[in-house]
N, C-alpha and C positions, 0 to 999 in steps of 0.2 A: 899165770894160770890158764892152762891150755883147755883145750876141750878134745873129748874124746871124738872115736866117728861118729859113736852113737848118738849122742848130745849135738852134735854138729849137724846129720841127718835129720833129728828133731827140730833142730832150730829153724830148719831148711822147711821142713814141714809144716813149721808154724805160721812161719814168713808167706807160704806159699797160700796159707788157711787166712791170712791176713788181707792178701791182696785179694783171693777171690770174693771174701767180704766186702771187702772198699769198693769192688766191680757191682756186686750185687747191690749196692748200697744205692749206688750211684744210678745204678738203671734203673729200681724201684722211686725214684726221686724224679725220674727223666717224666715232663711232660708229655700227654699224647700225642700233642702235635709235633713234638722234636722226636719222637718216636715215628711218628709216620713219615715224617721227612726221611729219615736215615733211611727207613723201610722203602720208601721211595727211589729215595738214588739207590739202595739196592740192589731194585729190581729193574730198574734204566742200566746197569753195569752188566745185571744178569740178561739182557736184553742184546748187548754190546757183543756180548763173547758167544751167545748161543748161538747168533751169525756166521760163526768162525769155526764151530765145531759139526762133526756130524757122529753120529755111534749106533751101536746095536739095539734093536728096540725087537722084541720077545713078547708079544698078543699073546693072550690067554682068552679066549673066548667061553663061553660057558650059559647053557641055557637051563634051568629047573623047572620040573614039572607043579604040578600041584602040591604034591607030598614032599617037596625040596630037595630029590634027587636029581642028581645032573642027568639028563637028556640027550643033552647034544656039548660036546667039548673039540673044540676046535683051536690048535696053535700053529703060530706064524712068524718068522723072523725076516726083518725088515731091518735096511741102512736107512738108518733114520737123520732126517735133515731138515731144521727149520729157516727159513729166509725172513728175515725182517726188514719190513719198510715204513717206513712214516707218510701217512695223507695227514699233513699240516702236526700237531702235535698226537694226533690221535696213531698209537703204534697197529701196524698191518702186522700179520704172519700166516706165513704160507709156512703148512708142512709138504715135505714131500719124503715119500716112501718108495724106497725101490726093492721088491719082494726077493728074499735071499730063500725065503723056504714059506711058499702058500700051503697055507692049510686048506682042508676040503671038506665042506660037511658032507658026511653021509645021508641024512635024513633031507627030504621037504620039509625044511622049517627055516622061521625067518632068525637070524641073530643078529644083538646089536652091535650097529659099528660106531664106536666113538674114537674122537681124535680131539687135539689142542688141550686137552688137559693138564698135560708137562706142564705148561704154562697159565696153571691157576693161580699162581701169585700173582696176575697181572689185575689183581682186586688191588694190590696196595701200588700199581704204578698211581705216579702224582698226574696222568689223563683218565684216571676210573675213582680216583680216590673219593672225590664229590659226589658219587653214584653211591654211595656206601655212608653209613654211621658206624661208628667205631667207638668201644670201651674198652679199656684197660683191664683185665682180671688176674687174681692171684696168680703168681707164677707158680710153673710146674716143676719138679722134679724128678727126674727121670734118671736111673741109673747112676747118680752122683753128679746131674749135670742140670744146671737152672735153665730154665728155659720163660721168656717174657710170652706170654698169653694175649692175645686179644683177638673179641669179641666181633662178628662184622655182619650188618644186616643192611642188604640192598635199601633202596630208597624207590619208592612209588614212581613212577614217570620218568627214571634217571636209565640212560644208559646200562646196559650190561655187557660184560664181556664173555658170556656164555651165550648160546641158544639152543632150543633144541628143533630138531630138522623132523618133521612129521607130514607126511602124505603130502610134500613135495612143501612144504610152509615153511618161517622159520618163525619159532615163538622165542623171544628171550625169557632166560631165567633168573629168577629172581632169586637170587641164593644167600644164605645164611650160614655162621658158618663161625669156626673160632681157627685161628693160626698160631702159630707157636715159632718162637724169634731167638735167633742167638743173643745175646744180650752185649755182647763185645760188638758185635757188623751189625746189626739188625737184618743181616738176613733170614731168610721163612726158611724155617725146617722143615715145617712139617703144615698143611694146610688142607681141613674138613668142611666142608660144604654138604649144604640138605637144601630143599627149597624152603624159601622165607615166606611163600604165599603156595593156599594150593591150586594145584592144577588138575581136581579131579575131573574136571568138568573137560579136560581134555583124556581123560583116560588113565593120568597117571598120577599112579597114587604115593608113589614114594622115588628119590632121587637120590645120593648120597656118592661122594669122590672124596678121596684120600691121597695126596699125594704129599711121597716125602722126597726129599733135596738131598743128596750128600756130598761134602769137599774132593773136590777135584782136580788134581793138579797135571797138567797137560807138558808136552814136552817141552822143553828149553826155554820154562815159564816157573820162576819159584813162586809165583802167586798160588793161591786155590784160590775154584769160584763153584759156588755151589750149585749144582745141574741139577735135574731132573734122575732120581734112582727107580720110582715107583710110582705109579697111578692107578686106583682102583676105581672102578664106577658100576655102580649097581643102582637099577633100575625096575621097579615094580609096576605093575598095571594090574588091572581087574582080572585077569586071565594070565598073564605071564612073567616072568622074573628071570631077567640076565645078569650077569657078571661077567666084565672084563678087566684084566691085570692085563699092566704095561708094564715091562719090563726095560730099563734102559743101562747099559755095560758099553765098557772100552772106548771111551769118549778120544779122539784124536782132531787133529787141523784140519779143518777142512781146504782143501788146494783145489787150483782149477789148472790144468794143462791146456795152455794154448799154441796151438802149430798153425805155425803160417805156410801157406804153401804159393810157390812163385811160378807163375805162366812164367817159363824160359822162352817162349816162342812170344811173348809180346817185347819181353825186355830186348829180344833181338833185333824185334821190329824198330822199337824206339830209337835202337843204336844206330840203324843204317838212315 
């Protein structure tokens, strides 16, 4: 019995569907603790790789008037780098931005400054997981792909990976939201956060972030890594409304050139 090309292709398609169904069933049966372990390990690998690369960051800052129309719009471009260090088991991240094209504010108005949101997935890092409660939600099916959905809520009194700087003082943000994870790797594909508790006593009416991650392949490395692609931050007070969008692109390995200069006069003196 011979198979025609069409029947072979149909067989392969059915086999692929069976494999996907099997993986999906396994992902759905996975315990929440096992899923959080996979996600935490993936975030740890993310931090290891993030310190090895730099990229282009384009930042669009917008401020809106009470009618929702753009009052001011500023665009800037940076060479972006995150330095990773650990204080004990706590990850410490330091952002470095070298301006390639700095935007200029045309009017004497305040703009929102946002940083650190590319690493919003720190919520799933083993160090911070105990600061949140997690709940598995029904899987999301988007453009033919399946994503694991996890809801998270900051636990009052616990550490937070995000802070609001206001009038020179830091206020830890109690965040709640939903993350979409890749079912095979546990990598965070998207994370959306909002305020978990009201901060209207500080004048903050709403605060929302959405960060998306894409698979990136680096030169001379066959593996792909999930790195930040876009971070959107939107904030409302009683009288003001801001929205910042960060785009990350052109990832490349970070290298440092060290040049050692030798004082030939000292060498001559030593030889004498």
